[in-house]
C-alpha positions, 0 to 999 in steps of 0.5 A: 069754900062756900060753892063747895058748901052751897054744892054740897048742900044742894047734893043732900038735899037732893039724895035725901028726898028722892030716899024720902020718896023712896022710902015711901013707895012712890017709884023715883027710877023714872024721877031719876032719870029725868034728872039725867036728862035734865042734867046732861041738857044744863050740862051742854047748854052750859059746857063753855062754864062748866069748863071754866068751872072746872078750870078754877077747881084745878087753879086753885088745888094746883095753884100755878100762882096766887094773888099779887103775881104777875104772870102772864096768861089767858093773852093777858099780861098783868097782877093777878087780883082774885082767882075766882070760881068762873074767872080771873082778875088781874090787872096791866101795867097801864091800871086796867082791869082785865076778866080772864075765864079761868078755862082760857088761863088753864087750857094755855101757856101759865108763865108766872114771872114771880114764882122765882126769887131771881130773875136773868135780865138777858140783854145785847149791845152791839160794838164797831168792829174796830173798837176793842173788844176787851176795852168794852167788855172792862166797862161792862165789869165796872158797871158790874161791880159798881151795882150792888143789885146784880146777884154775883152767883150766879155769875154775869156772863159778857161774851161775844155773841154773833159777829152781826153784817155791821155789828160785834154783838156782846151777850151780857146776863146777869142775875138780879132779884126778880123785885130788881127786874126792870129797875136795873134793866133799864138802869143799865141800857142806860148806863152801857150806853153812856158809859160805851160812849165817853170809853170812845166804843161806838153803837153803830 
């Protein structure tokens, strides 16, 4: 808002000065042409900055993300802390501050991991060809029923995804709340491994 106010003030001030000079009988045509040429030269010199400015305005207008969202944009993954006119400030997972030019963000792919309320956890577990597939799926189903963080709707998917060279790969795709994504993923990886070991099912 402050930026738009300052820009409007400068534009109106220039307009009033030129109009006043014109009323006094001073020829302003050449003056306007000089200003136009100077503006063009400055615009070419500051092309990168103007691109960041335009991208910053677009980010503010279309709001692909907001402060506090976890995003991947401009070659950086982290939590958005501040969206400025020229740059966006982000905090990485290891608590580093990264300042990314807005042109780099708006000109590329933006992935917002916080936008939706739920996310799907995609996991693959390989079991031996001599192991019982139904038994392995039953072990995973038992883990699902015991974990309240896994949503019932949409229903989790457990299926044979691939017959690989040395393993039968089971695809496991439960849905969770976005805030629980990493905690559930880490917990399930450990629980499924230990539960399959206890059931005598090998992991090649």
